[in-house]
FIROTOR-649836 format. One record per residue (C-alpha): z, y, x; residue in one letter; chain. Coordinates in Angstrom, 3 decimals. Each point is the difference from the previous one (the first is absolute). Layout:
ATOM:Z:Y:X:A:A
...
REM end
This chain:
ATOM:0.920:22.652:-28.042:M:A
ATOM:-2.706:-2.600:-0.103:W:A
ATOM:0.826:-3.356:-1.537:Y:A
ATOM:-1.989:-2.741:1.689:L:A
ATOM:-0.268:-3.436:-1.626:K:A
ATOM:-0.639:-2.742:2.506:I:A
ATOM:-1.213:-3.364:-1.253:K:A
ATOM:-0.373:-3.422:1.554:Y:A
ATOM:-2.774:-2.464:0.579:F:A
ATOM:0.001:-3.456:1.495:R:A
ATOM:0.014:-0.450:3.744:L:A
ATOM:-0.307:-3.059:2.186:I:A
ATOM:2.534:-2.837:-0.066:K:A
ATOM:2.681:-1.124:0.659:P:A
ATOM:1.730:2.692:-1.966:L:A
ATOM:-2.450:2.839:0.010:A:A
ATOM:1.385:2.492:-2.412:L:A
ATOM:-0.738:3.498:-1.170:L:A
ATOM:2.308:1.853:-2.285:V:A
ATOM:-0.210:2.617:-2.678:L:A
ATOM:2.408:2.849:0.395:F:A
ATOM:0.220:3.770:-0.187:G:A
ATOM:0.905:2.751:2.422:F:A
ATOM:1.102:3.532:-0.642:T:A
ATOM:-1.502:2.063:2.778:F:A
ATOM:0.281:3.715:0.744:N:A
ATOM:-3.062:1.152:1.979:P:A
ATOM:1.791:3.264:0.830:L:A
ATOM:2.751:-1.821:1.839:A:A
ATOM:-1.837:-1.640:2.850:A:A
ATOM:3.060:-1.813:1.286:L:A
ATOM:1.356:-1.098:-3.377:A:A
ATOM:0.678:-3.729:-0.380:V:A
ATOM:-1.660:-1.435:-3.127:P:A
ATOM:2.268:-1.947:-2.313:F:A
ATOM:-0.483:-2.797:-2.509:I:A
ATOM:1.563:0.505:-3.410:D:A
ATOM:1.267:-2.770:-2.271:K:A
ATOM:-3.059:0.013:-2.234:E:A
ATOM:-2.143:-0.488:3.068:S:A
ATOM:2.215:-2.856:1.177:E:A
ATOM:-0.459:-1.645:-3.406:L:A
ATOM:-3.760:0.375:0.297:S:A
ATOM:0.081:-1.430:3.484:M:A
ATOM:1.996:-3.051:-1.034:G:A
ATOM:-2.045:-0.616:-3.122:R:A
ATOM:-3.301:0.003:1.876:E:A
ATOM:1.279:-1.826:3.068:A:A
ATOM:1.484:-2.706:-2.247:D:A
ATOM:-3.513:-0.931:-1.104:K:A
ATOM:-1.019:-0.563:3.584:E:A
ATOM:3.113:-2.036:0.824:V:A
ATOM:-0.714:-2.330:-2.922:I:A
ATOM:-3.649:-0.143:0.987:N:A
ATOM:0.898:-0.989:3.574:V:A
ATOM:2.734:-2.528:-0.798:Y:A
ATOM:-0.158:-0.920:-3.671:G:A
ATOM:3.029:-0.537:-2.212:L:A
ATOM:1.778:-3.309:0.432:Y:A
ATOM:-0.792:-1.922:-3.171:Q:A
ATOM:3.470:-0.925:-1.219:N:A
ATOM:1.071:2.197:-2.883:K:A
ATOM:3.654:-1.181:-0.189:P:A
ATOM:0.455:0.768:3.699:L:A
ATOM:-1.682:3.389:-0.371:Q:A
ATOM:2.322:0.878:-2.869:L:A
ATOM:3.024:-1.245:1.923:Y:A
ATOM:-0.721:2.244:2.996:V:A
ATOM:-0.858:2.940:-2.247:N:A
ATOM:3.224:-0.384:-1.998:N:A
ATOM:2.122:0.047:3.153:I:A
ATOM:-1.839:3.057:1.262:G:A
ATOM:0.392:1.832:-3.296:Q:A
ATOM:3.717:-0.809:-0.100:S:A
ATOM:0.409:1.581:3.447:L:A
ATOM:-1.924:3.114:-1.031:V:A
ATOM:2.082:0.343:-3.170:S:A
ATOM:3.198:0.669:1.957:I:A
ATOM:-1.451:2.706:2.232:L:A
ATOM:1.451:3.474:-0.490:A:A
ATOM:-3.350:1.546:0.911:N:A
ATOM:-3.007:-2.198:-0.746:K:A
ATOM:-2.535:2.656:1.065:E:A
ATOM:-2.701:-1.708:-2.092:F:A
ATOM:0.191:-1.109:-3.645:S:A
ATOM:-1.708:-3.359:0.512:K:A
ATOM:0.124:-2.637:2.722:Y:A
ATOM:-2.264:-3.006:0.455:F:A
ATOM:0.994:-3.177:1.826:F:A
ATOM:-2.681:-2.563:0.786:K:A
ATOM:-0.359:-3.292:1.855:V:A
ATOM:-3.265:-0.137:1.926:V:A
ATOM:-1.790:-3.172:1.033:D:A
ATOM:0.485:0.040:3.761:S:A
ATOM:1.660:-2.396:2.425:S:A
ATOM:1.079:2.934:2.173:D:A
ATOM:3.723:0.641:0.121:I:A
ATOM:-0.081:3.534:-1.284:N:A
ATOM:1.233:2.592:-2.464:A:A
ATOM:-1.176:3.582:-0.246:F:A
ATOM:-0.004:3.016:-2.277:A:A
ATOM:-2.480:2.689:-0.950:L:A
ATOM:0.928:3.518:-1.106:P:A
ATOM:0.515:0.516:-3.703:G:A
ATOM:1.971:-3.164:-0.783:G:A
ATOM:-2.059:-3.016:1.127:Y:A
ATOM:1.780:-2.868:1.763:V:A
ATOM:-1.597:-3.249:1.204:Y:A
ATOM:1.367:-3.256:1.353:V:A
ATOM:-2.123:-2.863:1.254:T:A
ATOM:0.471:-3.600:-1.028:R:A
ATOM:0.472:-0.644:3.726:G:A
ATOM:3.098:2.180:-0.084:L:A
ATOM:1.316:-1.695:-3.147:L:A
ATOM:-0.297:-3.372:1.746:A:A
ATOM:2.128:1.383:2.837:T:A
ATOM:2.805:1.460:-2.138:L:A
ATOM:2.900:-2.256:-0.939:N:A
ATOM:1.759:1.776:-2.844:N:A
ATOM:-0.352:2.783:-2.531:E:A
ATOM:2.283:2.307:1.970:A:A
ATOM:-2.440:-0.064:2.923:E:A
ATOM:-2.855:0.858:-2.356:L:A
ATOM:2.036:2.854:-1.474:A:A
ATOM:0.672:1.343:3.490:G:A
ATOM:-3.708:-0.048:0.873:V:A
ATOM:-0.982:1.670:-3.276:L:A
ATOM:2.761:2.569:0.422:G:A
ATOM:-1.306:0.802:3.473:H:A
ATOM:-3.536:0.545:-1.297:E:A
ATOM:1.254:2.068:-2.944:I:A
ATOM:1.744:2.274:2.505:A:A
ATOM:-3.303:0.623:1.789:H:A
ATOM:-1.291:1.332:-3.320:I:A
ATOM:3.010:2.082:-1.047:T:A
ATOM:0.268:1.522:3.480:Q:A
ATOM:-3.759:0.767:-0.009:H:A
ATOM:-0.545:-1.700:3.347:H:A
ATOM:-3.643:-0.693:-0.859:G:A
ATOM:-0.753:3.634:-0.745:A:A
ATOM:1.726:1.089:3.196:K:A
ATOM:-1.989:-2.547:1.970:Q:A
ATOM:-3.232:1.395:-1.423:I:A
ATOM:0.975:3.492:1.123:I:A
ATOM:0.733:-1.280:3.499:R:A
ATOM:-3.188:-2.073:0.117:T:A
ATOM:-2.662:2.386:-1.233:I:A
ATOM:1.669:3.386:-0.323:G:A
ATOM:-1.345:1.200:3.328:T:A
ATOM:-3.436:-1.309:-0.876:Q:A
ATOM:0.014:2.038:-3.191:L:A
ATOM:1.027:3.138:1.864:L:A
ATOM:-2.737:-0.634:2.550:A:A
ATOM:-2.610:0.221:-2.758:I:A
ATOM:1.749:2.800:-1.838:G:A
ATOM:-3.191:1.952:-0.584:A:A
ATOM:-1.540:-2.930:-1.858:A:A
ATOM:3.108:-0.524:-2.097:I:A
ATOM:0.179:3.672:-0.889:A:A
ATOM:-3.543:-0.082:-1.327:N:A
ATOM:0.163:0.021:-3.834:P:A
ATOM:-3.032:-2.262:-0.113:E:A
ATOM:2.147:-2.777:1.458:N:A
ATOM:2.673:0.198:-2.691:A:A
ATOM:-0.020:-3.362:-1.730:G:A
ATOM:-2.210:-1.453:2.712:G:A
ATOM:0.398:-3.237:1.903:W:A
ATOM:1.897:-0.319:3.237:L:A
ATOM:-0.013:-3.259:1.946:V:A
ATOM:3.392:-1.119:1.255:V:A
ATOM:-0.323:-2.616:2.727:S:A
ATOM:1.276:-3.547:-0.386:S:A
ATOM:2.553:0.837:2.695:A:A
ATOM:2.001:1.837:-2.664:L:A
ATOM:0.888:-3.080:-1.994:F:A
ATOM:0.442:-2.058:3.132:Q:A
ATOM:2.656:2.462:1.132:K:A
ATOM:1.732:-0.143:-3.375:I:A
ATOM:-0.059:-3.800:0.154:N:A
ATOM:1.448:0.048:3.509:L:A
ATOM:2.857:2.167:-1.104:G:A
ATOM:1.026:3.622:-0.209:Y:A
ATOM:1.915:0.244:3.253:G:A
ATOM:3.488:-0.933:1.139:R:A
ATOM:1.933:2.607:-1.970:A:A
ATOM:-1.825:-0.709:-3.260:A:A
ATOM:0.397:-3.771:0.327:E:A
ATOM:3.709:0.238:0.719:L:A
ATOM:0.367:2.441:-2.887:E:A
ATOM:-1.772:-2.446:-2.330:S:A
ATOM:2.191:-2.854:1.238:D:A
ATOM:3.083:1.995:-0.995:S:A
ATOM:-1.367:1.029:-3.395:H:A
ATOM:-1.174:-3.545:-0.712:G:A
ATOM:3.374:-1.542:0.805:I:A
ATOM:1.903:2.564:-2.088:Y:A
ATOM:-2.345:-0.429:-2.947:T:A
ATOM:0.115:-3.796:0.113:A:A
ATOM:3.795:-0.017:0.207:H:A
ATOM:0.303:2.463:-2.863:T:A
ATOM:-2.126:-2.414:-2.016:A:A
ATOM:2.528:-2.752:0.755:G:A
ATOM:-1.511:-1.760:3.030:Y:A
ATOM:1.667:-1.021:3.258:D:A
ATOM:-1.038:2.697:2.529:P:A
ATOM:0.310:-2.447:2.899:R:A
ATOM:-3.138:-1.772:-1.194:S:A
ATOM:-2.215:2.669:1.555:M:A
ATOM:1.464:-0.731:3.422:G:A
ATOM:-0.517:-3.734:-0.491:K:A
ATOM:-3.604:0.669:-1.017:F:A
ATOM:-0.644:1.981:3.197:L:A
ATOM:1.628:-2.730:2.070:E:A
ATOM:-2.168:-2.681:-1.611:N:A
ATOM:-3.162:1.996:0.524:L:A
ATOM:0.807:0.565:3.642:R:A
ATOM:0.458:-3.747:0.464:Q:A
ATOM:-3.301:-0.694:-1.760:R:A
ATOM:-1.788:2.617:2.099:A:A
ATOM:1.292:-1.606:3.196:I:A
ATOM:-1.135:-3.450:-1.107:M:A
ATOM:-3.313:0.757:-1.704:S:A
ATOM:-1.085:3.348:1.389:G:A
ATOM:-0.552:1.304:-3.553:Q:A
ATOM:1.940:3.223:-0.292:A:A
ATOM:1.110:1.755:-3.139:Y:A
ATOM:-1.468:3.506:-0.079:H:A
ATOM:3.534:1.353:0.350:G:A
ATOM:0.127:-1.285:3.577:F:A
ATOM:-3.167:1.625:1.261:R:A
ATOM:-0.404:2.803:2.461:A:A
ATOM:1.139:3.003:-2.006:T:A
ATOM:3.106:-1.650:-1.417:H:A
ATOM:3.426:-0.124:1.625:P:A
ATOM:0.744:-2.933:2.255:E:A
ATOM:0.936:-3.000:-2.114:T:A
ATOM:3.372:-0.410:1.686:K:A
ATOM:0.824:3.656:-0.582:E:A
ATOM:-0.840:-0.291:-3.676:R:A
ATOM:2.019:-3.203:-0.332:M:A
ATOM:3.069:1.612:1.568:V:A
ATOM:-0.224:3.142:-2.128:K:A
ATOM:-0.615:-1.986:-3.196:V:A
ATOM:2.926:-2.333:0.726:A:A
ATOM:2.373:2.915:0.624:R:A
ATOM:-1.113:1.831:-3.115:L:A
ATOM:0.299:-3.122:-2.150:S:A
ATOM:3.544:-0.703:1.124:E:A
ATOM:0.918:3.645:-0.516:S:A
ATOM:-1.352:-0.067:-3.558:I:A
ATOM:1.920:-3.162:-0.820:I:A
ATOM:3.223:1.367:1.474:N:A
ATOM:-0.264:3.284:-1.899:R:A
ATOM:-0.974:-1.548:-3.319:S:A
ATOM:2.162:-3.098:0.336:N:A
ATOM:-2.936:-1.897:-1.533:K:A
ATOM:-2.359:-2.465:1.662:I:A
ATOM:-2.711:-0.551:-2.582:G:A
ATOM:-2.190:-2.974:-0.848:V:A
ATOM:-2.895:-1.718:1.783:M:A
ATOM:-1.541:-1.996:-2.875:K:A
ATOM:-1.465:-2.602:2.275:R:A
ATOM:-0.711:-2.758:-2.527:K:A
ATOM:-1.512:2.438:-2.473:E:A
ATOM:-2.351:1.302:2.659:Y:A
ATOM:-1.051:-3.416:1.286:L:A
ATOM:-0.802:-1.186:-3.508:R:A
ATOM:-2.316:2.971:-0.377:Q:A
ATOM:-2.014:-0.775:3.128:I:A
ATOM:-0.257:-3.758:-0.482:Q:A
ATOM:-3.703:-0.791:0.071:G:A
ATOM:-0.861:3.190:1.905:L:A
ATOM:-3.211:-0.346:2.002:K:A
ATOM:0.879:-0.151:3.697:F:A
ATOM:-2.138:1.229:2.879:G:A
ATOM:-3.722:0.349:-0.452:G:A
ATOM:-2.100:3.116:-0.119:R:A
ATOM:1.288:3.403:0.972:R:A
ATOM:-2.318:1.929:-2.312:D:A
ATOM:-3.110:-0.456:-2.125:K:A
ATOM:-2.284:0.254:3.007:N:A
ATOM:1.764:-2.791:1.878:D:A
ATOM:-2.507:-2.850:-0.345:S:A
ATOM:1.614:-2.460:2.376:R:A
ATOM:0.598:-3.529:-1.220:N:A
ATOM:3.713:-0.538:-0.569:Y:A
ATOM:1.772:-3.132:-1.123:K:A
ATOM:1.778:0.429:-3.317:K:A
ATOM:3.784:0.151:0.134:E:A
ATOM:2.790:1.159:-2.301:F:A
ATOM:3.724:0.684:-0.070:I:A
ATOM:2.078:-2.756:-1.571:D:A
ATOM:3.762:-0.461:-0.355:L:A
ATOM:2.194:-2.843:1.166:Y:A
ATOM:3.649:-0.621:-0.853:E:A
ATOM:2.049:-1.080:3.010:V:A
ATOM:1.454:-3.510:-0.276:Q:A
ATOM:3.034:-1.499:1.798:P:A
ATOM:-0.824:-0.821:3.609:G:A
ATOM:-3.102:2.188:0.107:D:A
ATOM:-1.029:1.799:3.171:T:A
ATOM:-3.025:2.201:0.559:Y:A
ATOM:-1.633:-2.840:1.919:S:A
ATOM:0.691:-2.583:-2.686:S:A
ATOM:-1.303:2.296:-2.714:I:A
ATOM:-3.145:0.727:2.023:A:A
ATOM:-0.606:-3.715:0.462:L:A
ATOM:0.855:-1.002:-3.574:K:A
ATOM:-1.776:2.822:-1.829:E:A
ATOM:-2.769:1.038:2.388:L:A
ATOM:-0.396:-3.178:2.063:R:A
ATOM:0.352:1.952:3.209:D:A
ATOM:3.451:0.465:1.528:E:A
ATOM:-1.361:2.533:2.487:T:A
ATOM:-0.203:2.474:-2.886:K:A
ATOM:3.783:0.279:-0.073:D:A
ATOM:-0.091:3.350:1.790:M:A
ATOM:-2.611:1.332:-2.424:D:A
ATOM:2.255:-0.883:-2.945:I:A
ATOM:3.038:1.634:1.581:A:A
ATOM:-1.842:3.228:0.834:V:A
ATOM:-1.630:0.138:-3.432:L:A
ATOM:3.488:-0.020:-1.500:N:A
ATOM:1.423:2.560:2.392:G:A
ATOM:2.084:-2.602:1.816:Q:A
ATOM:0.323:-1.602:3.409:R:A
ATOM:-0.088:-3.736:0.688:L:A
ATOM:3.689:0.051:0.901:K:A
ATOM:0.974:1.469:-3.382:N:A
ATOM:1.581:-2.610:-2.299:P:A
ATOM:-1.743:-0.935:-3.226:L:A
ATOM:2.077:0.322:-3.154:E:A
ATOM:-0.412:-2.834:-2.498:V:A
ATOM:-1.682:1.262:-3.179:G:A
ATOM:-1.500:3.037:1.707:R:A
ATOM:-3.616:0.805:-0.845:L:A
ATOM:-2.280:0.495:2.973:I:A
ATOM:-3.660:0.915:0.295:K:A
ATOM:-2.644:-2.419:1.237:L:A
ATOM:-3.701:0.524:0.617:V:A
ATOM:-1.997:-2.812:-1.565:R:A
ATOM:-3.730:-0.668:0.281:P:A
ATOM:-2.256:0.416:-3.026:G:A
ATOM:0.472:2.081:-3.120:E:A
ATOM:3.015:0.299:-2.244:Y:A
ATOM:-0.507:-2.096:-3.107:Q:A
ATOM:1.635:2.289:-2.535:K:A
ATOM:-2.679:2.404:-1.187:N:A
ATOM:1.493:3.485:-0.309:I:A
ATOM:-3.155:1.872:0.896:T:A
ATOM:-1.007:2.796:-2.352:L:A
ATOM:-2.800:2.450:0.572:E:A
ATOM:1.331:3.426:0.918:L:A
ATOM:-1.723:3.342:0.096:K:A
ATOM:1.099:2.879:2.257:P:A
ATOM:0.973:2.235:-2.941:D:A
ATOM:2.315:-2.521:-1.683:T:A
ATOM:3.046:0.686:2.177:L:A
REM end
């Protein structure tokens, strides 16, 4: 059996990505399907991680990076089968509403997604979903589906010993497909695993359904869709229904609801950069904005808050949607809500981060 190492090199933006992985290939079995072993998945993730950081950059807020990483590690710690010994959770500097995983234990969330979430339970559900993509080897399976036939088509070249350890170019379409999702069955499977894992860790499983509902509302209003709602994923309504049923079933069986940790989460994202560039190559001129917190006072409405705090009462809908609410929802006195303010947050919590520090 020939062992072929396949390495990556940079491709064109927006997320041009090549990955390093290995195949075991039997030239005597012309119809054999090549497979990717765990060591190869680790190599793939390790090399692809460099490109992800190169494309996006790490978000320069060390406390927030550690916060997300700690939640991710706590979820991994309760898994019966971790598949990989180490996991890496990173916040990348992108305004896109996105989260994705690479084989071998690499999970990424964008600051745009963090601005959209409203509590720690929602974050745990998202991280649990991405962890499931890794433990269920959805990335490796996607690679087989994407380029397996291509490899077989050039079987003679692969079987040539001179090509062992050589370079094979994997098109940028590979990562684009991973980013779009692994197909309906895999996404629903990851939803289930993510909800179970988050609830086992003590979180309210219903938060995942609320997160999907909020994202659907945002997508309708802004046209910016979370990657989970794109073509290869299940219909949003279908996912919402299945997630809601599963969440209620889990609560009924366990007789335990779990926590949301809303205030704790909001305190962590106060000062978070809002909007702006999607990646390092986005050179458009954006106005500076950030997430701030406001404590609801007696008599407040979304319109009055928009006028008092932002000097524009027409932003009442923006405030409601940002907080996963509707204008008709009552405001509870003392409740913290998110606002988007112009400028930069005054408290300096920026620390220089390097890709290998997390």
